[in-house]
C-alpha positions in Angstrom: -146.5 1.1 -70.3 -146.9 -0.5 -73.7 -149.2 1.4 -76.2 -151.0 0.3 -79.3 -151.6 2.4 -82.3 -154.2 1.1 -84.8 -154.3 2.9 -88.2 -156.6 2.5 -91.2 -154.5 2.3 -94.4 -156.1 4.0 -97.5 -156.7 7.7 -96.9 -155.0 7.5 -93.5 -151.7 5.8 -93.3 -151.2 6.1 -97.0 -152.2 9.4 -98.8 -149.1 10.0 -100.9 -145.6 8.6 -101.3 -144.0 11.5 -99.3 -146.3 11.2 -96.3 -146.2 7.4 -96.0 -142.4 7.5 -95.7 -142.7 10.0 -92.8 -145.4 7.8 -91.2 -143.1 4.7 -91.5 -140.3 6.6 -89.9 -142.5 7.5 -87.0 -143.9 4.0 -86.7 -140.3 2.6 -86.4 -139.7 5.1 -83.5 -142.9 4.1 -81.9 -142.2 0.3 -82.1 -138.6 0.9 -80.9 -140.1 1.9 -77.6 -141.8 -1.5 -77.3 -145.1 -0.3 -78.6 -147.3 -2.1 -81.1 -148.5 -0.9 -84.5 -151.6 -2.4 -86.1 -153.0 -1.8 -89.6 -156.8 -2.1 -89.8 -158.1 -2.0 -93.3 -160.8 -3.0 -95.7 -158.1 -4.5 -97.9 -157.5 -8.2 -98.2 -154.1 -9.7 -97.3 -153.2 -10.0 -101.0 -153.9 -6.4 -101.7 -152.2 -5.0 -98.6 -149.1 -7.2 -99.0 -148.3 -5.4 -102.2 -148.2 -2.1 -100.3 -146.3 -3.7 -97.4 -143.6 -5.0 -99.7 -143.4 -1.8 -101.8 -143.0 0.5 -98.9 -141.5 -2.0 -96.3 -144.2 -1.2 -93.8 -143.5 -2.4 -90.3 -146.4 -3.9 -88.3 -147.3 -6.2 -85.4 -150.8 -7.2 -86.4 -153.0 -6.9 -89.5 -156.8 -6.5 -89.2 -158.1 -7.1 -92.7 -161.3 -7.2 -94.8 -163.1 -4.6 -92.7 -162.4 -6.6 -89.5 -163.2 -10.1 -90.7 -159.7 -11.4 -90.3 -156.8 -10.7 -88.0 -153.2 -11.9 -88.5 -150.1 -11.8 -86.3 -146.8 -10.5 -87.8 -145.8 -14.1 -88.5 -149.1 -14.5 -90.4 -150.9 -16.7 -87.9 -154.7 -16.4 -88.1 -155.9 -15.2 -84.7 -159.5 -14.9 -85.6 -161.6 -15.0 -88.7 -165.3 -14.5 -89.6 -166.0 -16.2 -92.9 -169.2 -15.8 -94.8 -171.8 -18.6 -94.7 -171.4 -20.7 -97.8 -175.1 -20.6 -98.5 -175.1 -16.8 -98.4 -172.1 -16.7 -100.7 -173.7 -19.0 -103.3 -177.0 -17.1 -103.0 -175.3 -13.7 -103.6 -173.3 -15.1 -106.5 -176.5 -16.5 -108.1 -178.3 -13.1 -107.7 -175.3 -11.1 -109.1 -174.8 -13.5 -112.0 -178.5 -13.2 -113.0 -178.5 -9.4 -112.6 -175.9 -9.1 -115.4 -174.8 -5.6 -114.3 -171.7 -6.6 -112.3 -168.5 -6.4 -114.3 -166.4 -8.7 -112.1 -167.0 -10.9 -109.1 -163.9 -11.5 -106.9 -163.9 -14.1 -104.0 -161.3 -13.7 -101.3 -160.3 -16.2 -98.7 -157.7 -15.9 -95.9 -154.6 -15.4 -98.1 -155.9 -15.6 -101.7 -157.8 -13.6 -104.2 -160.0 -14.9 -107.1 -160.6 -18.2 -105.5 -163.2 -20.7 -106.7 -163.9 -22.6 -103.5 -166.8 -21.0 -101.7 -166.4 -22.8 -98.4 -164.2 -20.3 -96.6 -164.8 -16.9 -98.2 -163.9 -13.9 -96.1 -165.0 -11.2 -98.5 -166.9 -10.9 -101.8 -165.9 -8.0 -104.0 -168.3 -6.8 -106.8 -166.7 -4.5 -109.4 -168.8 -2.1 -111.4 -168.0 0.9 -113.6 -171.5 2.5 -113.3 -172.1 4.4 -110.1 -175.9 4.1 -110.1 -175.7 0.3 -110.8 -173.2 -0.1 -108.0 -175.4 1.7 -105.5 -178.4 -0.3 -106.7 -176.5 -3.6 -106.1 -175.5 -2.5 -102.6 -179.0 -1.4 -101.7 -180.5 -4.7 -102.8 -177.9 -6.8 -101.0 -178.4 -4.7 -97.8 -182.1 -5.2 -98.0 -182.3 -8.9 -99.0 -179.4 -10.5 -97.1 -178.9 -11.0 -93.4 -175.7 -11.8 -91.6 -173.6 -9.6 -93.9 -172.2 -6.1 -94.0 -171.5 -4.3 -97.2 -169.2 -1.3 -98.0 -169.2 1.0 -101.0 -165.6 1.8 -102.2 -164.7 4.3 -105.0 -161.5 3.4 -106.8 -159.8 5.1 -109.8 -162.2 4.2 -112.6 -164.6 1.9 -110.9 -166.7 1.1 -107.8 -166.6 -1.9 -105.4 -169.3 -3.3 -103.3 -167.5 -5.3 -100.6 -169.4 -7.9 -98.6 -168.2 -9.4 -95.3 -169.8 -11.2 -92.3 -172.0 -9.2 -90.0 -169.5 -10.2 -87.3 -166.7 -8.3 -89.0 -165.4 -5.5 -86.7 -162.1 -3.7 -86.4 -163.0 -2.9 -82.8 -163.6 -6.5 -81.9 -160.3 -7.6 -83.5 -158.5 -4.8 -81.5 -159.9 -6.4 -78.4 -158.4 -9.7 -79.4 -155.0 -8.0 -79.5 -155.5 -6.5 -76.1 -156.4 -9.8 -74.5 -153.4 -11.5 -76.1 -150.9 -8.8 -75.2 -152.5 -8.0 -71.8 -152.8 -4.3 -72.7 -155.4 -1.9 -71.1 -157.9 -0.2 -73.3 -156.8 3.3 -72.3 -153.4 2.6 -73.9 -154.9 2.1 -77.4 -155.1 4.9 -80.0 -157.0 4.5 -83.3 -157.0 6.7 -86.4 -159.1 6.5 -89.6 -160.9 8.3 -92.2 -163.9 6.2 -93.3 -167.2 4.6 -92.4 -165.6 1.2 -91.6 -163.5 3.0 -88.9 -166.5 4.1 -86.8 -166.5 1.3 -84.3 -162.8 1.4 -83.5 -162.7 5.2 -83.2 -165.8 5.1 -80.9 -164.5 2.4 -78.6 -160.8 3.5 -78.3 -158.9 6.8 -78.2 -160.2 7.7 -81.7 -158.7 10.3 -84.0 -160.0 11.2 -87.4 -157.5 12.1 -90.1 -157.9 15.6 -91.5 -160.4 15.6 -94.4 -162.1 12.3 -93.2 -165.6 11.4 -94.2 -168.3 13.4 -92.5 -169.8 10.4 -90.8 -166.8 10.5 -88.4 -167.4 14.1 -87.3 -169.9 13.1 -84.5 -167.7 10.1 -83.5 -164.7 12.1 -82.5 -163.6 15.7 -82.4 -159.9 14.7 -82.2 -158.1 15.4 -85.5 -154.6 14.4 -86.6 -153.0 15.8 -89.7 -151.2 12.5 -90.3 -150.4 9.2 -88.6 -146.9 10.5 -87.9 -148.3 13.6 -86.3 -150.4 11.5 -84.0 -147.4 9.4 -83.0 -145.4 12.5 -82.2 -148.2 13.4 -79.7 -148.5 10.0 -78.0 -145.0 8.7 -78.0 
């Protein structure tokens, strides 16, 4: 019976150039058996496409922006949870007045750095100061409803990423199962971060070795790599 493997990208599917090539090789074997491979990430389509093109990553569905958007492999939008325009404008006004955010990035379905606020899927706030980044996140979490925020550490800066409260990797996986008519027991999920909690809890969840501690109580099942997990379920 057809299986589905859902993998987070950063820190899970990709950790270094050697491992990702092995993971891709195993994904190709997995898909050759008529199974489905899904990437579920906090990244936007623009940012993930760079990696897909670079490594020639095969996939059947993309769950993006922490579960706010799902695309089929032919890039049809299957579901999307945009931010309310009033909330977007309110957050932009607050951030602009705070004068501590270094860059504000608005993302819609397929584009980054957009100006139109009517269909924003994710707001990214870029800061170089850790304490200020945490302060911004805490204020947004406290003062705004109908949103979720995530704190992301990148090379020399920090991101506060804001999406709809409806955004959920787990919910988008359910959309795939309904479309493909696949039973829940045939779904396997693997991740390493906080935004993976719901999908690891609701499906056959594995945490990648060296995942964040918040995943420890969610699942005791550990995989050393995505390729390693595939070899066990194929």
